[in-house]
C-alpha positions as CSV (number, residue, x, y, z in Angstrom):
1,X,-9.1,3.6,-24.9
2,X,-6.5,5.6,-26.3
3,X,-4.5,3.0,-29.4
4,X,-7.0,0.3,-29.3
5,X,-7.4,-1.3,-32.4
6,X,-10.0,-4.1,-31.3
7,X,-12.0,-2.1,-28.7
8,X,-10.8,1.2,-28.6
9,X,-12.7,4.9,-28.8
10,X,-13.8,7.5,-31.4
11,X,-12.9,10.0,-28.8
12,X,-10.5,8.8,-25.8
13,X,-10.8,10.6,-22.7
14,X,-13.1,13.0,-23.8
15,X,-17.5,12.4,-24.0
16,X,-18.5,10.5,-26.2
17,X,-20.1,13.0,-29.4
18,X,-23.0,10.7,-30.4
19,X,-25.5,8.8,-29.4
20,X,-25.3,4.8,-28.5
21,X,-26.7,1.5,-26.9
22,X,-25.2,-0.8,-24.9
23,X,-25.2,-4.3,-26.0
24,X,-27.4,-6.9,-24.7
25,X,-29.3,-4.4,-22.6
26,X,-32.4,-2.2,-23.4
27,X,-31.6,1.3,-21.8
28,X,-30.9,4.2,-24.3
29,X,-28.2,6.5,-22.7
30,X,-29.2,9.6,-22.5
31,X,-28.1,11.7,-25.3
32,X,-25.0,12.7,-26.2
33,X,-26.2,16.1,-26.2
34,X,-26.4,15.9,-22.4
35,X,-23.7,13.8,-20.9
36,X,-21.7,16.8,-19.9
37,X,-24.6,18.4,-18.1
38,X,-25.8,14.3,-17.0
39,X,-22.2,14.2,-15.9
40,X,-21.8,18.1,-13.7
41,X,-24.5,17.0,-12.1
42,X,-23.5,13.6,-11.1
43,X,-19.8,14.6,-9.8
44,X,-21.5,17.6,-7.7
45,X,-23.5,15.0,-5.7
46,X,-20.3,13.3,-5.4
47,X,-18.8,15.8,-4.1
48,X,-21.9,17.0,-2.2
49,X,-21.5,17.1,2.2
50,X,-23.6,14.9,3.4
51,X,-24.2,12.6,6.8
52,X,-21.7,10.0,6.7
53,X,-24.0,7.5,7.2
54,X,-25.0,8.1,3.8
55,X,-21.7,7.3,2.7
56,X,-22.3,3.9,1.0
57,X,-25.3,4.5,-0.2
58,X,-24.1,7.8,-2.4
59,X,-21.2,5.3,-3.9
60,X,-23.9,2.4,-5.0
61,X,-26.0,5.5,-6.5
62,X,-23.2,7.2,-8.4
63,X,-21.6,4.3,-9.5
64,X,-25.3,2.9,-11.3
65,X,-25.9,6.8,-12.5
66,X,-22.7,7.1,-14.1
67,X,-22.9,3.5,-15.9
68,X,-26.1,5.2,-16.9
69,X,-25.0,8.2,-18.5
70,X,-22.7,6.2,-20.2
71,X,-20.2,9.0,-20.9
72,X,-17.8,7.9,-22.6
73,X,-17.6,6.0,-26.1
74,X,-16.1,2.7,-24.9
75,X,-14.0,1.8,-21.7
76,X,-17.3,3.0,-19.3
77,X,-17.0,-0.5,-17.3
78,X,-13.3,0.2,-16.1
79,X,-13.6,3.7,-15.5
80,X,-17.1,3.7,-13.8
81,X,-15.2,1.3,-11.1
82,X,-11.9,3.1,-10.5
83,X,-14.1,6.1,-9.9
84,X,-16.4,3.8,-7.5
85,X,-12.6,3.2,-5.8
86,X,-11.8,7.1,-6.0
87,X,-14.9,7.9,-4.2
88,X,-14.4,4.6,-1.1
89,X,-11.2,6.0,-0.9
90,X,-12.1,10.0,-0.6
91,X,-14.5,8.3,2.3
92,X,-12.0,6.2,3.7
93,X,-13.1,2.9,3.2
94,X,-10.3,1.5,1.5
95,X,-6.9,2.9,0.2
96,X,-5.0,3.2,-2.9
97,X,-2.0,1.1,-1.3
98,X,-1.8,-1.2,1.1
99,X,-4.6,-3.5,2.2
100,X,-8.7,-2.3,1.3
101,X,-10.5,-2.7,4.6
102,X,-14.0,-2.8,1.8
103,X,-13.3,-4.5,-1.7
104,X,-16.1,-3.3,-4.3
105,X,-15.1,-5.6,-7.0
106,X,-16.2,-8.4,-4.6
107,X,-19.0,-7.1,-5.6
108,X,-18.9,-6.4,-8.9
109,X,-16.8,-9.7,-9.2
110,X,-18.5,-12.0,-7.9
111,X,-21.5,-12.7,-10.5
112,X,-21.6,-11.4,-13.2
113,X,-25.0,-11.6,-14.7
114,X,-27.0,-11.0,-11.3
115,X,-24.4,-7.4,-11.2
116,X,-25.3,-6.6,-14.7
117,X,-29.5,-7.5,-14.1
118,X,-29.2,-5.0,-10.5
119,X,-27.7,-2.8,-12.9
120,X,-29.9,-2.6,-15.8
121,X,-33.2,-2.6,-13.4
122,X,-32.5,0.2,-11.6
123,X,-32.4,1.9,-15.1
124,X,-35.9,2.8,-14.8
125,X,-34.3,5.5,-12.4
126,X,-37.7,3.8,-10.2
127,X,-37.3,4.4,-6.5
128,X,-37.9,1.1,-5.3
129,X,-35.2,-0.2,-8.2
130,X,-32.7,2.6,-7.3
131,X,-33.5,0.7,-3.8
132,X,-32.5,-2.9,-4.6
133,X,-29.8,-2.2,-6.2
134,X,-28.3,-0.3,-3.6
135,X,-29.6,-3.2,-1.3
136,X,-27.4,-5.6,-4.0
137,X,-24.7,-3.6,-3.3
138,X,-24.1,-2.9,0.2
139,X,-25.6,-6.3,0.6
140,X,-22.6,-7.5,-1.2
141,X,-20.1,-5.0,0.5
142,X,-21.1,-6.8,4.0
143,X,-20.6,-10.2,3.0
144,X,-16.9,-9.5,1.6
145,X,-16.1,-7.6,4.7
146,X,-18.0,-10.6,7.3
147,X,-14.9,-12.6,4.8
148,X,-12.8,-10.1,6.3
149,X,-13.9,-10.8,10.0
150,X,-12.6,-14.4,8.6
151,X,-9.2,-13.8,7.5
152,X,-8.2,-12.0,10.9
153,X,-9.3,-15.5,12.7
154,X,-5.7,-16.4,13.4
155,X,-7.3,-20.2,13.9
156,X,-9.5,-20.3,10.9
157,X,-6.1,-18.9,9.1
158,X,-3.5,-21.7,10.1
159,X,-6.2,-24.2,10.2
160,X,-8.8,-23.4,7.1
161,X,-6.4,-21.6,4.7
162,X,-2.4,-22.0,5.6
163,X,-2.6,-25.8,6.3
164,X,-4.9,-27.1,3.7
165,X,-2.5,-24.9,0.7
166,X,1.0,-26.7,2.0
167,X,-1.2,-29.8,1.1
168,X,-2.5,-29.2,-2.1
169,X,1.5,-28.0,-2.9
170,X,2.3,-31.3,-1.2
171,X,0.1,-33.5,-3.3
172,X,0.6,-31.7,-6.7
173,X,4.1,-32.7,-6.0
174,X,6.0,-28.9,-5.7
175,X,6.9,-30.5,-1.6
176,X,7.9,-33.4,-0.7
177,X,6.9,-34.4,3.3
178,X,9.4,-33.4,5.1
179,X,9.3,-29.9,3.4
180,X,5.7,-30.1,4.5
181,X,6.0,-30.9,7.9
182,X,8.3,-28.2,8.5
183,X,6.2,-25.4,6.5
184,X,3.2,-26.6,8.9
185,X,5.9,-24.6,11.5
186,X,6.3,-21.8,9.6
187,X,1.9,-21.2,8.8
188,X,1.6,-22.3,12.6
189,X,4.4,-19.6,14.0
190,X,4.5,-17.6,12.3
191,X,8.1,-16.0,12.4
192,X,10.3,-18.9,12.9
193,X,14.5,-19.1,14.1
194,X,16.1,-22.4,12.7
195,X,16.0,-23.8,16.6
196,X,11.7,-23.9,16.0
197,X,12.4,-26.9,13.0
198,X,14.1,-29.3,15.7
199,X,10.7,-31.3,16.2
200,X,10.2,-31.0,12.3
201,X,13.7,-31.7,10.9
202,X,15.7,-34.6,12.3
203,X,19.3,-33.0,11.6
204,X,22.6,-31.0,13.6
205,X,21.3,-27.9,13.6
206,X,24.0,-26.9,10.6
207,X,21.8,-29.3,8.4
208,X,18.7,-26.8,9.3
209,X,20.6,-23.9,8.0
210,X,21.6,-26.1,4.8
211,X,17.3,-26.6,4.6
212,X,16.8,-23.3,5.4
213,X,19.1,-21.4,3.1
214,X,17.5,-23.9,0.3
215,X,13.2,-23.0,1.2
216,X,15.1,-19.6,0.4
217,X,16.3,-20.0,-2.4
218,X,12.9,-22.2,-4.0
219,X,11.1,-19.1,-2.1
220,X,8.9,-20.6,0.4
221,X,10.5,-18.8,2.9
222,X,12.0,-15.2,3.4
223,X,13.7,-13.3,6.7
224,X,11.7,-11.5,8.3
225,X,14.1,-8.3,7.7
226,X,17.3,-8.1,5.6
227,X,20.3,-9.0,8.2
228,X,17.9,-11.5,10.6
229,X,17.8,-14.7,11.3
230,X,14.3,-15.3,11.4
231,X,11.6,-16.5,9.0
232,X,8.2,-16.5,7.8
233,X,6.4,-18.1,4.9
234,X,6.2,-16.3,1.2
235,X,2.2,-16.9,0.6
236,X,2.8,-14.6,-3.3
237,X,4.9,-13.8,-5.0
238,X,5.8,-17.3,-5.3
239,X,5.4,-21.0,-5.5
240,X,3.1,-21.7,-3.4
241,X,0.6,-18.3,-4.3
242,X,-1.2,-20.5,-6.5
243,X,-1.6,-23.1,-3.7
244,X,-2.9,-20.5,-1.6
245,X,-5.7,-18.7,-4.4
246,X,-6.9,-22.2,-4.9
247,X,-7.8,-22.9,-1.2
248,X,-9.2,-19.2,-1.1
249,X,-11.3,-20.2,-3.7
250,X,-12.8,-23.4,-2.4
251,X,-13.4,-21.4,0.4
252,X,-15.7,-19.2,-1.3
253,X,-13.6,-16.1,-0.9
254,X,-12.7,-14.9,-4.4
255,X,-15.4,-13.1,-6.9
256,X,-16.0,-14.7,-10.2
257,X,-13.3,-12.8,-12.3
258,X,-10.5,-13.5,-10.5
259,X,-11.7,-17.6,-9.9
260,X,-12.1,-17.8,-14.5
261,X,-8.1,-16.9,-14.7
262,X,-7.2,-19.9,-11.8
């Protein structure tokens, strides 16, 4: 929040020094006088050793309690999401780099109205309302894992994601019919050598090599490693990225927070 003019904070990087009201919410966060103690209690809870079967319940409870305390003048939502990731990294559910096994953004960003409604319902701190919040968050993560499982299905990725994405690019005029046929070979085989393109491209071996060079120059394919003569599709970042994202959206894989930017 430091240095931001429109949505800055009087005490960036420090707990708030005044009482606040959350816009659009009936919840009144605790007085600034108790924030330090409330946050220490929350952090002690987060760092407490407990049965691993309760890890994701801990995530759900900690996420709500942070927002409930509302410890900063501004940026609480962003900081809460960062803390949620940090807890899940420490638990081994996700990672700071590479592929994320569980992505809580799929819940936070899937339906913002529902997310805020469940958060506010839990503000009562009544057991039934807190259980409902935890159920909402965990069911959202389970749904995301089921989607992840579909992305691990080779046939689904080829037939439902990659081929339709390439056809979208062709319909949009980004690639021609011949290039579409060639790139479909890449989608089916994953790793391709020049000789694999013989059926999709009617030309000599020299012409195929020239085609591969053009596809590389247009960032549609890339060598699997420096000096290698085997190639793969470039899905991100590159010209095909938008078409892949739109296909993922059609398949229901993009949360609302990302869909709004397409």
